[in-house]
N, C-alpha and C positions, 0 to 999 in steps of 0.2 A: 484570566484565560481559561481556567478550569470551569468556571461558571458559564462562560461562553461556549465551551465545548459541550457541556451538559445540555444547555439550551438548544444549541444547533443540532446536536445528535438526536434530541427528542422531536424537534419541530422543523428542522431545516431552516434556511435563511428566510423563506417566505413566511413561515408560521411563527418564527421566533419573535419575541417582544423584548425590547430594550428594558422596559420597566421590570419585567419578570427576571431577566438576566441580571440586572443591577441588584435586585433583591437577593438573588442567589449569592452574588458576590459580596453583599453587605455594603454596597456603595450607592451613590445617587445616580439616576439615569444620566444626568448632565455630565457626570464624570466620564462616562463611557464615550460621550461625544467629544470630550476634551482630548482624548487620546487616539480616537479612531474616526474615520470618515463614516460615522454612523454604523448601522448594523452590517451593511455590505462590507465596509472596510474591516470591521472586526471579524467577519466570516473569513475574509481572505487572510487576515493575520493568523487566525487559528489554523487554517490550512497550511500556511507556510511554516508555522511552528511544528506541526505534525510531520511535515516532510523533513525538516531539519532534524528533528528528534529521531525519526525512523532511520534516516541515512546514517546518523551518528551511532545509533544503538544497534543497527543491523547492517554493518557494512558488507558489501558484496565480496565474496571470495570466488572468483570465476573458476578457480581450479577445484572448487567444491560447491558447485551449484546445488546439488541435493541438500547439503548442509545449510546453505543460504536459504533455500526454499523452506526448510524445516524451521529455521530461526524466524523467518517472516511469519510462518504459520503460528509459531509459539507467541510472538508479539501480538498478533491479531487476536488470538484466543485469550490472552491476558488483558487485552484492552478492547472489548467489544464496543464500547462507546465511541472509540476512534473509528472503528470500521463502520459504524452506523453513520457517523459524521461524513466519512468519505463517500458513502453511498449517496447521501444528500448532496454532497459536493458534485458528484458525477451527474446526478439528475439536474441540478440547478445551474451547473456551469458547463454543460455539454457543448455549448456553442462558443465558448470563450477560448481564446488562444491559451496555450499551455504556459503557466507561469515560468519565469526564468529559472527559478530554483529547481523546478521539476525538469525542465529541458536540460539543464546542466547535469543534474543527477543521472538522467537517462543516458546522456551522451557519455558520461564517465563509465557507466555500467556497460554500455555497448563496447566501448574501447577496451574494457577489462576482458570481456568475453572474446573479442577479436584477438587479443593477446593470448588468451588461453587456447583459442583455436590454432594460432600459429605454433604454440608449444605442443599441440597434439592432445591436450587434456579434454578438449571439447570438440565434438563433431564439426566438420565443415559442411555437412549436408544442408544446413540452413544458415541464412544470414544471422549475424549476432543479434540484430533487432528482433527477429522472429523468435529466436531462442529466449531472449529476455522477456518478451511478451508472454510466451508460454509458461516460463518459470513463474512469473508474477501471477498469472491466472491460476496456475496449479496451487501456488502457495496460499492463495486467498479463496480457493474454491468453496470451502466449507462455510465461510462467513457470508458468501453471496447467495446462499440457498436457504430455503425454509426447512423446518424440522423434518418434513417428509423425505427430503433428500439426505439431510444430515444423518438420519437414523439408519441409512443403508450401511454405514460404517461406524463402528463404535468410536467414541472420542479417543480412546487409547490407540486405535488403529489409524486414525486420520493422518497423523504426522508420517507414519511409515508409508502409507499409501502415496502421499505427496512425494516423499524423498525417493521412493522406488520409481515413480513415474518420471520424475526429473532425471534420475540416473539413466533410465532407458532412453529418454529423449536426447541426452547430451553425450552419451558414451560413443566414441568413434567405433565404427563397424570394422571388423577385421576383413581384409580383402578375401574374396572367395577364391578357393583353389580352383585351378582349371586352366 
């Protein structure tokens, strides 16, 4: 799987080659086909493994969405190859239906945010799905840009920029006096 991640992160599914991938893994190309439905099946398996690993390693805490966004940012910064793979996945799978593992994860996160909204720790100004989409976009914003944008904020300040933005987004507003 590590060899597949490296190959797909570098070339995407269209440019990846099973023989090169197998060489990276130290196995025969035929062995890849023994376990997966070819290159396409392996690409999907790598994606599902990344989703499972991320959900397990960075669980949502809907009462601390700034911290959650910060932890997602940290994970992305520590694993740029995963972020590159996910960019390829978004490009090459844009028209496909959302995999079940992702749909289930998103539904669980939305439910957690809705519960936090009921508790009053997250604003009710926006639906939970919109809040989740914005938190995820903010958490990953530095990985989705080229260096000309990344240089606008130092690496040391990026996490704080993200957590501050999420805090402002989700903090319930005090009612105006009047």
